[in-house]
C-alpha positions, 0 to 999 in steps of 0.5 A: 570394523563395519561401516556405520548405517546412515539414517533414513533422510526423512528420520533426519529432517523430522518428516514423513515421507509423504511431506510436501517441499513446504514441509522439507523446507521449514524443517531444514531450516530450523535444522541448519539454523540450529547446526551451522558452523558458524554457530558453532565453532569448533563442534565437529558433532554440530558441523556432522550433523549440519552435513548430514540434514544438508544431505538429505534436504538436497534429496529430497528435494529434488523430485528426481533423486526423491523418487528414486531414493525412495525406491530403492534408499541411499544406494540409489542416490549417492553411490553406496553411502560414499561421504557427502560435500556440500560444497561439491555438490552441485547446484547447492547455491541454488538450494541454498542460497535463499535460506542462507539469506534469509537466516545471516543476510549474506550470499552465499555461493560462488555467481561472482557477478556485479552486485548492482547497488541501483533502488527505487526512487521514494514516492513524493507526495503533493496537497492538493485542496479542491472546493465542493463543486471541483471534487463533485465534476472535476477539474484540471489543475497543476501542483507543485511537487519537490522532487529528487532529480539526476543531477544536471551538473554531473549527469547523474555520477556523482564525479566532478565535471570532467572526472569519473568514478573508479573500480572500488579496489576493495571489491574491484567493481563486484560490489561485493567482497567474499568470505570463506567460511566453513564449507562455504563461501559467502558474500558481503557487501563491500564495505568500502563503497556500499556495494556500489562497485565503484568509488568517488574521489572527486564528488561534484560539488553540485550534488556533494557526490549523491549523484540527485539534487532536489528539485521544485517541479509543475505538475500537472494534475486531472482531478476525476469527477465524485471524489472525496476528500482525502482521496490520493491520486498516484503518479508512476515514475514521477516521484523521488528518482533512484541514487547511482540511475535507479528508477523512479518512486510514485507521485501521490496527490492526497485531496481535500474537499472542502465543505460546503455552505449547505450541501453535504455529501454522503457516497454521491448522494447529496443531503440540504435542508430548506425552510418553510413558512407555516403557510407554505407547508399547510397550503402547499407551496412550490419552492426553488431549490438550487444544484450543485451544478448552478442550476433550480430545482422546483421542488412541489410542498405538497399540501399539509407537508411535515416538518422533517419531511424529506424529499428525493430529487433523482440526478441531481447529485454528484458523479460517480467516480469513474462511473456512469450516472449520478447520485440524488438529492435530498431535501429535508422541509424545515417548517419554520415558527415566526420568532415575532409577529405584528399587530396584524399578524398577531391577530391572524394568527388567534383567529386561525388558531381558534378553528383548530382542535388540538389535543396537547398530550404525549403522543404514543411511540411508534412500534417502529420508532421502538424498533429503530431505537433497540437497534441502534 
């Protein structure tokens, strides 16, 4: 009886002879998912197809074997067509471990090593409220943080004083139990110890066997100059300690900035509005503007300044965050019209008004204003 010819490996995986490793791996994933014996119990045809695509994958993912196969065919890689057994394939676990971990959430292969349940702790958060000036110029302060820390009573073991965790009898301390399914040896997390490899029969009275307790600590915080509302400052490994001695998470200090009495901030620039009298705007004046750093700036208001005119004061803004230099301060002039006049003031105002000749007709809008409206 004639021996059935072996199918071409590229044909089995439905890829071209120029396929990349990623294309081969992707195609194999789909086929392995479709024909895996655990998903087709008792189906001999599916099991045979699974062996076939696994054999093709094992050759085409090995650069040296693939080159020999491309040149000489099956005879160059499996001794003229001898049957392929995945369980006897050298390097089987390395090649397929990631695929079946993705498919079934398990670890394949026979490493047999101890699996640790050490986990990284969660991140902690603290909120810090700052004045407008503190955010602009920086501040050193402290915040209270509640976080998990190793239990001092049991030194993080989770067991009562004088006691020690015992080796898990189910997994023998490996943290995994191994099952034989079809042609695979599959390891799963031990259901008794949840992968820790140990069990606590006499838990610590302080942490109740959790190995950690919640504590409040005071942390030094350095707020850099130029921070804004909502800024998060990260402190590595200052968060919750990990269970079973795992590394700590991070601490995030979230900043909340109070509004200022008259300054508004835009990036590193400051904006404010200053009232001036009609006479100051008409005749010109020198006014004193308070600055954010507590100083004063003399601003010259030119003669005939109109309400809404904005003046730029260089270098009186907010320091740039983690950089050099400062922003600017923009002062908008608002001409204040008196709401009440005494008799003498009214007489003078009438007399002054008679000297002006103003045509109270609507003014045509400038081209610039029309374009500005169109583009928002």
